NUSESE-917926 format. One record per atom (N, C-alpha, C): residue in three letters; atom name; x, y, z. Coordinates in steps of 0.02 Angstrom, whole numbers, plus 50000, padded with zeros to 5 digits. Atoms other than C-alpha are relative to their C-alpha. Example, Ala and Ser with C-alpha at 12.3 -4.5 7.8 and 13.67 -1.06 7.14 Angstrom:
NUSESE-917926
+-----+------+-------+-------+-------+
: res : atom :     X :     Y :     Z :
+-----+------+-------+-------+-------+
: ALA :    N : 50045 : 49941 : 50000 :
: ALA :   CA : 50615 : 49775 : 50390 :
: ALA :    C : 50045 : 50060 : 50000 :
: SER :    N : 49958 : 49941 : 49997 :
: SER :   CA : 50684 : 49947 : 50357 :
: SER :    C : 49961 : 50055 : 50037 :
+-----+------+-------+-------+-------+
***
This chain:
NUSESE-917926
+-----+------+-------+-------+-------+
: res : atom :     X :     Y :     Z :
+-----+------+-------+-------+-------+
: UNK :    N : 50035 : 50051 : 50038 :
: UNK :   CA : 52253 : 51434 : 48458 :
: UNK :    C : 50050 : 49947 : 49977 :
: UNK :    N : 49954 : 50055 : 50019 :
: UNK :   CA : 52332 : 51263 : 48424 :
: UNK :    C : 49999 : 49990 : 49925 :
: UNK :    N : 49997 : 50017 : 50071 :
: UNK :   CA : 52383 : 51200 : 48253 :
: UNK :    C : 49936 : 49964 : 49979 :
: UNK :    N : 50060 : 50037 : 50017 :
: UNK :   CA : 52236 : 51081 : 48257 :
: UNK :    C : 49940 : 50046 : 49996 :
: UNK :    N : 50057 : 49954 : 50001 :
: UNK :   CA : 52112 : 51219 : 48300 :
: UNK :    C : 50001 : 50044 : 49938 :
: UNK :    N : 49994 : 49960 : 50061 :
: UNK :   CA : 52178 : 51323 : 48155 :
: UNK :    C : 49976 : 49959 : 49940 :
: UNK :    N : 50020 : 50043 : 50056 :
: UNK :   CA : 52156 : 51177 : 48034 :
: UNK :    C : 49925 : 49985 : 50002 :
: UNK :    N : 50071 : 50014 : 49993 :
: UNK :   CA : 51984 : 51134 : 48102 :
: UNK :    C : 49959 : 50061 : 49981 :
: UNK :    N : 50035 : 49939 : 50017 :
: UNK :   CA : 51929 : 51315 : 48088 :
: UNK :    C : 50001 : 50012 : 49925 :
: UNK :    N : 49995 : 49993 : 50073 :
: UNK :   CA : 51992 : 51320 : 47908 :
: UNK :    C : 49948 : 49955 : 49966 :
: UNK :    N : 50047 : 50047 : 50031 :
: UNK :   CA : 51885 : 51168 : 47868 :
: UNK :    C : 49928 : 50019 : 50013 :
: UNK :    N : 50071 : 49988 : 49985 :
: UNK :   CA : 51725 : 51215 : 47958 :
: UNK :    C : 49975 : 50067 : 49974 :
: UNK :    N : 50022 : 49937 : 50029 :
: UNK :   CA : 51724 : 51392 : 47890 :
: UNK :    C : 49996 : 49998 : 49924 :
: UNK :    N : 50004 : 50009 : 50072 :
: UNK :   CA : 51739 : 51327 : 47713 :
: UNK :    C : 49927 : 49991 : 49979 :
: UNK :    N : 50067 : 50009 : 50026 :
: UNK :   CA : 51581 : 51336 : 47609 :
: UNK :    C : 49987 : 49925 : 49993 :
: UNK :    N : 50016 : 50072 : 49999 :
: UNK :   CA : 51497 : 51166 : 47629 :
: UNK :    C : 50001 : 49970 : 49930 :
: UNK :    N : 50001 : 50028 : 50068 :
: UNK :   CA : 51477 : 51145 : 47440 :
: UNK :    C : 50071 : 49992 : 49972 :
: UNK :    N : 49931 : 50007 : 50022 :
: UNK :   CA : 51667 : 51159 : 47421 :
: UNK :    C : 50037 : 49942 : 50034 :
: UNK :    N : 49965 : 50051 : 49961 :
: UNK :   CA : 51709 : 51021 : 47544 :
: UNK :    C : 50014 : 49936 : 49962 :
: UNK :    N : 49989 : 50060 : 50039 :
: UNK :   CA : 51689 : 50876 : 47423 :
: UNK :    C : 50061 : 50006 : 49955 :
: UNK :    N : 49943 : 49988 : 50044 :
: UNK :   CA : 51811 : 50950 : 47299 :
: UNK :    C : 50065 : 50007 : 50040 :
: UNK :    N : 49942 : 49992 : 49956 :
: UNK :   CA : 51928 : 50997 : 47441 :
: UNK :    C : 50026 : 49931 : 50022 :
: UNK :    N : 49981 : 50067 : 49978 :
: UNK :   CA : 51926 : 50817 : 47505 :
: UNK :    C : 50034 : 49963 : 49943 :
: UNK :    N : 49970 : 50034 : 50057 :
: UNK :   CA : 51962 : 50750 : 47331 :
: UNK :    C : 50070 : 50026 : 49985 :
: UNK :    N : 49934 : 49970 : 50010 :
: UNK :   CA : 52107 : 50871 : 47312 :
: UNK :    C : 50050 : 49973 : 50052 :
: UNK :    N : 49956 : 50029 : 49948 :
: UNK :   CA : 52178 : 50808 : 47478 :
: UNK :    C : 50018 : 49928 : 49984 :
: UNK :    N : 49987 : 50070 : 50019 :
: UNK :   CA : 52160 : 50628 : 47419 :
: UNK :    C : 50053 : 49997 : 49946 :
: UNK :    N : 49952 : 49999 : 50054 :
: UNK :   CA : 52254 : 50668 : 47260 :
: UNK :    C : 50070 : 50022 : 50024 :
: UNK :    N : 49936 : 49977 : 49972 :
: UNK :   CA : 52389 : 50762 : 47355 :
: UNK :    C : 50033 : 49944 : 50039 :
: UNK :    N : 49973 : 50053 : 49958 :
: UNK :   CA : 52410 : 50619 : 47478 :
: UNK :    C : 50022 : 49940 : 49957 :
: UNK :    N : 49978 : 50052 : 50046 :
: UNK :   CA : 52419 : 50494 : 47334 :
: UNK :    C : 50071 : 50014 : 49976 :
: UNK :    N : 49933 : 49981 : 50020 :
: UNK :   CA : 52571 : 50590 : 47275 :
: UNK :    C : 50051 : 49989 : 50056 :
: UNK :    N : 49956 : 50012 : 49942 :
: UNK :   CA : 52646 : 50582 : 47450 :
: UNK :    C : 50015 : 49926 : 50008 :
: UNK :    N : 49990 : 50073 : 49993 :
: UNK :   CA : 52621 : 50393 : 47451 :
: UNK :    C : 50054 : 49975 : 49953 :
: UNK :    N : 49947 : 50019 : 50046 :
: UNK :   CA : 52737 : 50383 : 47301 :
: UNK :    C : 50068 : 50016 : 50031 :
: UNK :    N : 49938 : 49980 : 49968 :
: UNK :   CA : 52871 : 50475 : 47401 :
: UNK :    C : 50014 : 49960 : 50064 :
: UNK :    N : 49995 : 50033 : 49935 :
: UNK :   CA : 52837 : 50386 : 47566 :
: UNK :    C : 49956 : 49937 : 49999 :
: UNK :    N : 50041 : 50060 : 50008 :
: UNK :   CA : 52779 : 50206 : 47534 :
: UNK :    C : 49964 : 49978 : 50064 :
: UNK :    N : 50032 : 50020 : 49936 :
: UNK :   CA : 52739 : 50178 : 47720 :
: UNK :    C : 49936 : 50040 : 50013 :
: UNK :    N : 50056 : 49955 : 49987 :
: UNK :   CA : 52609 : 50317 : 47711 :
: UNK :    C : 49932 : 49967 : 49989 :
: UNK :    N : 50064 : 50033 : 50013 :
: UNK :   CA : 52472 : 50208 : 47637 :
: UNK :    C : 49978 : 49958 : 50060 :
: UNK :    N : 50016 : 50041 : 49941 :
: UNK :   CA : 52481 : 50091 : 47787 :
: UNK :    C : 49981 : 50045 : 50060 :
: UNK :    N : 50016 : 49952 : 49946 :
: UNK :   CA : 52482 : 50238 : 47908 :
: UNK :    C : 49929 : 50026 : 49992 :
: UNK :    N : 50067 : 49973 : 50014 :
: UNK :   CA : 52327 : 50310 : 47825 :
: UNK :    C : 49946 : 49948 : 50013 :
: UNK :    N : 50049 : 50052 : 49988 :
: UNK :   CA : 52236 : 50144 : 47831 :
: UNK :    C : 49986 : 49993 : 50074 :
: UNK :    N : 50008 : 50005 : 49927 :
: UNK :   CA : 52266 : 50131 : 48018 :
: UNK :    C : 49966 : 50062 : 50027 :
: UNK :    N : 50031 : 49938 : 49975 :
: UNK :   CA : 52220 : 50314 : 48046 :
: UNK :    C : 49926 : 50004 : 49982 :
: UNK :    N : 50072 : 50001 : 50019 :
: UNK :   CA : 52056 : 50294 : 47950 :
: UNK :    C : 49961 : 49953 : 50045 :
: UNK :    N : 50032 : 50046 : 49953 :
: UNK :   CA : 52015 : 50144 : 48059 :
: UNK :    C : 49992 : 50032 : 50068 :
: UNK :    N : 50003 : 49965 : 49935 :
: UNK :   CA : 52055 : 50247 : 48212 :
: UNK :    C : 49943 : 50051 : 50000 :
: UNK :    N : 50053 : 49950 : 50003 :
: UNK :   CA : 51942 : 50390 : 48158 :
: UNK :    C : 49931 : 49967 : 49997 :
: UNK :    N : 50064 : 50034 : 50007 :
: UNK :   CA : 51803 : 50270 : 48108 :
: UNK :    C : 49978 : 49966 : 50064 :
: UNK :    N : 50018 : 50038 : 49940 :
: UNK :   CA : 51811 : 50180 : 48275 :
: UNK :    C : 49997 : 50043 : 50063 :
: UNK :    N : 49997 : 49959 : 49939 :
: UNK :   CA : 51839 : 50323 : 48399 :
: UNK :    C : 49931 : 50014 : 50029 :
: UNK :    N : 50066 : 49983 : 49973 :
: UNK :   CA : 51656 : 50371 : 48411 :
: UNK :    C : 49956 : 49938 : 50010 :
: UNK :    N : 50036 : 50062 : 49985 :
: UNK :   CA : 51604 : 50188 : 48422 :
: UNK :    C : 49951 : 49977 : 49948 :
: UNK :    N : 50047 : 50022 : 50052 :
: UNK :   CA : 51505 : 50178 : 48261 :
: UNK :    C : 50027 : 50018 : 49931 :
: UNK :    N : 49985 : 49985 : 50070 :
: UNK :   CA : 51530 : 50169 : 48074 :
: UNK :    C : 49933 : 50020 : 49970 :
: UNK :    N : 50065 : 49978 : 50024 :
: UNK :   CA : 51388 : 50277 : 48011 :
: UNK :    C : 49998 : 50000 : 49923 :
: UNK :    N : 50012 : 50004 : 50072 :
: UNK :   CA : 51316 : 50287 : 47835 :
: UNK :    C : 50044 : 50049 : 49962 :
: UNK :    N : 49957 : 49951 : 50034 :
: UNK :   CA : 51417 : 50442 : 47791 :
: UNK :    C : 50072 : 49977 : 49996 :
: UNK :    N : 49932 : 50028 : 50001 :
: UNK :   CA : 51582 : 50361 : 47840 :
: UNK :    C : 50002 : 49942 : 49950 :
: UNK :    N : 50004 : 50055 : 50048 :
: UNK :   CA : 51528 : 50208 : 47742 :
: UNK :    C : 50004 : 50028 : 49928 :
: UNK :    N : 50001 : 49970 : 50067 :
: UNK :   CA : 51492 : 50317 : 47589 :
: UNK :    C : 50069 : 50027 : 49982 :
: UNK :    N : 49933 : 49974 : 50012 :
: UNK :   CA : 51662 : 50401 : 47607 :
: UNK :    C : 50049 : 49944 : 49985 :
: UNK :    N : 49956 : 50057 : 50013 :
: UNK :   CA : 51750 : 50233 : 47616 :
: UNK :    C : 49984 : 49970 : 49932 :
: UNK :    N : 50020 : 50025 : 50066 :
: UNK :   CA : 51650 : 50175 : 47464 :
: UNK :    C : 50032 : 50043 : 49945 :
: UNK :    N : 49972 : 49954 : 50050 :
: UNK :   CA : 51705 : 50329 : 47366 :
: UNK :    C : 50076 : 49992 : 49995 :
: UNK :    N : 49927 : 50008 : 50001 :
: UNK :   CA : 51888 : 50308 : 47417 :
: UNK :    C : 50019 : 49934 : 49967 :
: UNK :    N : 49985 : 50065 : 50030 :
: UNK :   CA : 51886 : 50124 : 47368 :
: UNK :    C : 49989 : 50002 : 49924 :
: UNK :    N : 50014 : 49994 : 50071 :
: UNK :   CA : 51806 : 50163 : 47200 :
: UNK :    C : 50055 : 50042 : 49966 :
: UNK :    N : 49950 : 49956 : 50027 :
: UNK :   CA : 51932 : 50302 : 47171 :
: UNK :    C : 50067 : 49964 : 49992 :
: UNK :    N : 49934 : 50032 : 50001 :
: UNK :   CA : 52085 : 50196 : 47213 :
: UNK :    C : 50001 : 49933 : 49964 :
: UNK :    N : 49999 : 50068 : 50028 :
: UNK :   CA : 52034 : 50024 : 47154 :
: UNK :    C : 49948 : 49987 : 49946 :
: UNK :    N : 50053 : 50011 : 50048 :
: UNK :   CA : 51882 : 50046 : 47044 :
: UNK :    C : 49952 : 49945 : 50022 :
: UNK :    N : 50041 : 50053 : 49974 :
: UNK :   CA : 51796 : 49920 : 47156 :
: UNK :    C : 49954 : 50026 : 50055 :
: UNK :    N : 50044 : 49980 : 49944 :
: UNK :   CA : 51647 : 49938 : 47272 :
: UNK :    C : 50032 : 49982 : 50067 :
: UNK :    N : 49977 : 50011 : 49932 :
: UNK :   CA : 51689 : 49951 : 47455 :
: UNK :    C : 49961 : 49942 : 50031 :
: UNK :    N : 50032 : 50058 : 49969 :
: UNK :   CA : 51653 : 49790 : 47547 :
: UNK :    C : 49992 : 50015 : 50075 :
: UNK :    N : 50013 : 49979 : 49931 :
: UNK :   CA : 51573 : 49847 : 47709 :
: UNK :    C : 50015 : 49944 : 50049 :
: UNK :    N : 49989 : 50056 : 49955 :
: UNK :   CA : 51581 : 49673 : 47786 :
: UNK :    C : 50074 : 49991 : 50014 :
: UNK :    N : 49927 : 50006 : 49992 :
: UNK :   CA : 51768 : 49663 : 47755 :
: UNK :    C : 50027 : 50055 : 50045 :
: UNK :    N : 49976 : 49943 : 49960 :
: UNK :   CA : 51799 : 49836 : 47825 :
: UNK :    C : 49976 : 49994 : 50072 :
: UNK :    N : 50027 : 50008 : 49932 :
: UNK :   CA : 51685 : 49802 : 47975 :
: UNK :    C : 50039 : 49947 : 50038 :
: UNK :    N : 49961 : 50053 : 49967 :
: UNK :   CA : 51781 : 49642 : 48011 :
: UNK :    C : 50070 : 50025 : 50019 :
: UNK :    N : 49933 : 49975 : 49983 :
: UNK :   CA : 51951 : 49728 : 48002 :
: UNK :    C : 49995 : 50055 : 50052 :
: UNK :    N : 50010 : 49948 : 49950 :
: UNK :   CA : 51883 : 49874 : 48102 :
: UNK :    C : 49986 : 49969 : 50068 :
: UNK :    N : 50014 : 50035 : 49937 :
: UNK :   CA : 51814 : 49755 : 48235 :
: UNK :    C : 50063 : 49970 : 50028 :
: UNK :    N : 49936 : 50028 : 49976 :
: UNK :   CA : 51983 : 49668 : 48245 :
: UNK :    C : 50044 : 50055 : 50027 :
: UNK :    N : 49960 : 49943 : 49979 :
: UNK :   CA : 52069 : 49836 : 48258 :
: UNK :    C : 49977 : 50023 : 50070 :
: UNK :    N : 50027 : 49978 : 49935 :
: UNK :   CA : 51954 : 49886 : 48403 :
: UNK :    C : 50013 : 49947 : 50053 :
: UNK :    N : 49989 : 50056 : 49953 :
: UNK :   CA : 51965 : 49714 : 48486 :
: UNK :    C : 50073 : 49997 : 50022 :
: UNK :    N : 49929 : 50002 : 49984 :
: UNK :   CA : 52154 : 49722 : 48478 :
: UNK :    C : 50024 : 50062 : 50037 :
: UNK :    N : 49983 : 49942 : 49959 :
: UNK :   CA : 52151 : 49890 : 48567 :
: UNK :    C : 50009 : 50065 : 49962 :
: UNK :    N : 49996 : 49938 : 50041 :
: UNK :   CA : 52151 : 50017 : 48424 :
: UNK :    C : 50068 : 50034 : 50007 :
: UNK :    N : 49933 : 49971 : 49990 :
: UNK :   CA : 52338 : 50041 : 48445 :
: UNK :    C : 50025 : 50033 : 49936 :
: UNK :    N : 49973 : 49963 : 50057 :
: UNK :   CA : 52415 : 50171 : 48331 :
: UNK :    C : 50069 : 50030 : 50016 :
: UNK :    N : 49937 : 49970 : 49978 :
: UNK :   CA : 52577 : 50208 : 48423 :
: UNK :    C : 50055 : 49996 : 49947 :
: UNK :    N : 49947 : 50008 : 50051 :
: UNK :   CA : 52691 : 50139 : 48286 :
: UNK :    C : 49987 : 50048 : 49942 :
: UNK :    N : 50017 : 49955 : 50056 :
: UNK :   CA : 52599 : 50233 : 48148 :
: UNK :    C : 50007 : 50073 : 50020 :
: UNK :    N : 49993 : 49931 : 49977 :
: UNK :   CA : 52596 : 50391 : 48253 :
: UNK :    C : 50074 : 50020 : 50003 :
: UNK :    N : 49928 : 49987 : 49999 :
: UNK :   CA : 52786 : 50378 : 48276 :
: UNK :    C : 50025 : 50010 : 49928 :
: UNK :    N : 49981 : 49991 : 50070 :
: UNK :   CA : 52806 : 50356 : 48088 :
: UNK :    C : 49974 : 50066 : 49973 :
: UNK :    N : 50030 : 49937 : 50021 :
: UNK :   CA : 52688 : 50501 : 48057 :
: UNK :    C : 50041 : 50060 : 50025 :
: UNK :    N : 49962 : 49945 : 49970 :
: UNK :   CA : 52791 : 50612 : 48173 :
: UNK :    C : 50064 : 50015 : 49961 :
: UNK :    N : 49938 : 49992 : 50038 :
: UNK :   CA : 52942 : 50586 : 48059 :
: UNK :    C : 49988 : 50032 : 49931 :
: UNK :    N : 50016 : 49971 : 50065 :
: UNK :   CA : 52851 : 50654 : 47905 :
: UNK :    C : 50012 : 50075 : 50002 :
: UNK :    N : 49994 : 49927 : 50003 :
: UNK :   CA : 52881 : 50831 : 47845 :
: UNK :    C : 49935 : 50034 : 50022 :
: UNK :    N : 50058 : 49964 : 49975 :
: UNK :   CA : 52762 : 50960 : 47920 :
: UNK :    C : 49946 : 50010 : 49947 :
: UNK :    N : 50050 : 49988 : 50052 :
: UNK :   CA : 52677 : 50998 : 47754 :
: UNK :    C : 49958 : 49937 : 49987 :
: UNK :    N : 50038 : 50062 : 50008 :
: UNK :   CA : 52628 : 50814 : 47737 :
: UNK :    C : 49953 : 49989 : 50059 :
: UNK :    N : 50042 : 50009 : 49940 :
: UNK :   CA : 52564 : 50807 : 47915 :
: UNK :    C : 49938 : 50044 : 49997 :
: UNK :    N : 50057 : 49954 : 50004 :
: UNK :   CA : 52453 : 50959 : 47886 :
: UNK :    C : 49948 : 49973 : 49950 :
: UNK :    N : 50047 : 50027 : 50049 :
: UNK :   CA : 52376 : 50883 : 47729 :
: UNK :    C : 49966 : 49937 : 50025 :
: UNK :    N : 50029 : 50062 : 49974 :
: UNK :   CA : 52349 : 50716 : 47814 :
: UNK :    C : 49949 : 50015 : 50054 :
: UNK :    N : 50048 : 49982 : 49947 :
: UNK :   CA : 52266 : 50795 : 47966 :
: UNK :    C : 49938 : 50033 : 49969 :
: UNK :    N : 50058 : 49971 : 50033 :
: UNK :   CA : 52154 : 50899 : 47852 :
: UNK :    C : 49957 : 49946 : 49967 :
: UNK :    N : 50036 : 50057 : 50029 :
: UNK :   CA : 52107 : 50739 : 47760 :
: UNK :    C : 49961 : 49963 : 50054 :
: UNK :    N : 50033 : 50035 : 49944 :
: UNK :   CA : 52067 : 50656 : 47927 :
: UNK :    C : 49943 : 50042 : 50030 :
: UNK :    N : 50054 : 49956 : 49976 :
: UNK :   CA : 51966 : 50808 : 47984 :
: UNK :    C : 49940 : 49994 : 49953 :
: UNK :    N : 50055 : 50006 : 50048 :
: UNK :   CA : 51863 : 50799 : 47824 :
: UNK :    C : 49964 : 49933 : 50008 :
: UNK :    N : 50030 : 50065 : 49991 :
: UNK :   CA : 51835 : 50613 : 47850 :
: UNK :    C : 49960 : 49998 : 50065 :
: UNK :    N : 50033 : 50002 : 49935 :
: UNK :   CA : 51792 : 50634 : 48034 :
: UNK :    C : 49936 : 50043 : 50001 :
: UNK :    N : 50057 : 49954 : 50000 :
: UNK :   CA : 51670 : 50777 : 47997 :
: UNK :    C : 49946 : 49980 : 49950 :
: UNK :    N : 50048 : 50019 : 50051 :
: UNK :   CA : 51577 : 50683 : 47861 :
: UNK :    C : 49931 : 49985 : 50030 :
: UNK :    N : 50064 : 50012 : 49967 :
: UNK :   CA : 51442 : 50637 : 47987 :
: UNK :    C : 49969 : 50064 : 50029 :
: UNK :    N : 50027 : 49936 : 49979 :
: UNK :   CA : 51415 : 50822 : 48023 :
: UNK :    C : 50025 : 50025 : 50067 :
: UNK :    N : 49972 : 49977 : 49936 :
: UNK :   CA : 51511 : 50831 : 48186 :
: UNK :    C : 50068 : 49969 : 50011 :
: UNK :    N : 49935 : 50026 : 49980 :
: UNK :   CA : 51681 : 50805 : 48261 :
: UNK :    C : 49994 : 49982 : 50074 :
: UNK :    N : 50007 : 50023 : 49931 :
: UNK :   CA : 51670 : 50699 : 48418 :
: UNK :    C : 50060 : 50025 : 50040 :
: UNK :    N : 49944 : 49977 : 49958 :
: UNK :   CA : 51776 : 50761 : 48564 :
: UNK :    C : 50059 : 49952 : 49999 :
: UNK :    N : 49946 : 50049 : 50002 :
: UNK :   CA : 51875 : 50599 : 48559 :
: UNK :    C : 50040 : 50005 : 49935 :
: UNK :    N : 49967 : 49991 : 50064 :
: UNK :   CA : 51912 : 50627 : 48375 :
: UNK :    C : 50045 : 50061 : 50002 :
: UNK :    N : 49961 : 49938 : 49994 :
: UNK :   CA : 51969 : 50805 : 48409 :
: UNK :    C : 50062 : 49990 : 50044 :
: UNK :    N : 49943 : 50012 : 49955 :
: UNK :   CA : 52079 : 50748 : 48553 :
: UNK :    C : 50056 : 49961 : 49965 :
: UNK :    N : 49950 : 50040 : 50034 :
: UNK :   CA : 52165 : 50616 : 48448 :
: UNK :    C : 50034 : 50039 : 49944 :
: UNK :    N : 49971 : 49960 : 50053 :
: UNK :   CA : 52190 : 50731 : 48299 :
: UNK :    C : 50046 : 50055 : 50028 :
: UNK :    N : 49958 : 49951 : 49967 :
: UNK :   CA : 52259 : 50864 : 48416 :
: UNK :    C : 50067 : 49968 : 50020 :
: UNK :    N : 49938 : 50033 : 49980 :
: UNK :   CA : 52385 : 50737 : 48479 :
: UNK :    C : 50046 : 49988 : 49941 :
: UNK :    N : 49958 : 50010 : 50060 :
: UNK :   CA : 52445 : 50711 : 48300 :
: UNK :    C : 50037 : 50063 : 49980 :
: UNK :    N : 49971 : 49938 : 50029 :
: UNK :   CA : 52478 : 50893 : 48257 :
: UNK :    C : 50009 : 50056 : 50052 :
: UNK :    N : 49991 : 49949 : 49948 :
: UNK :   CA : 52466 : 50993 : 48418 :
: UNK :    C : 49957 : 50060 : 49995 :
+-----+------+-------+-------+-------+
***
């Protein structure tokens, strides 16, 4: 079983009512990491765009998750039009994440695990993990 499969199994076997609190705990943990690694916030922004764009649609659950994250970090409502525009540009430009993936690879393993779990939770918010999402996440952690 790969590292990704272990993490995914940990998430999907979790009681569904615990997932919201788990996601919030990951957000808080990653906020602490961003203090240690200032580049991490930019990496996460690009990775969220990647996850949101891999399946070709930004659904209502992903929108709600982005709204919650924006309210949590900035106290401001999420501006879907702004995010859609930056997401469209990201996709139009080729959805390249090679630089951020190289930066991610240099992070300590414990940070990578928490970030991938955060991304799994975000990717699964629509109730499924698309094969393309799983493939990309597997490439991050193996």
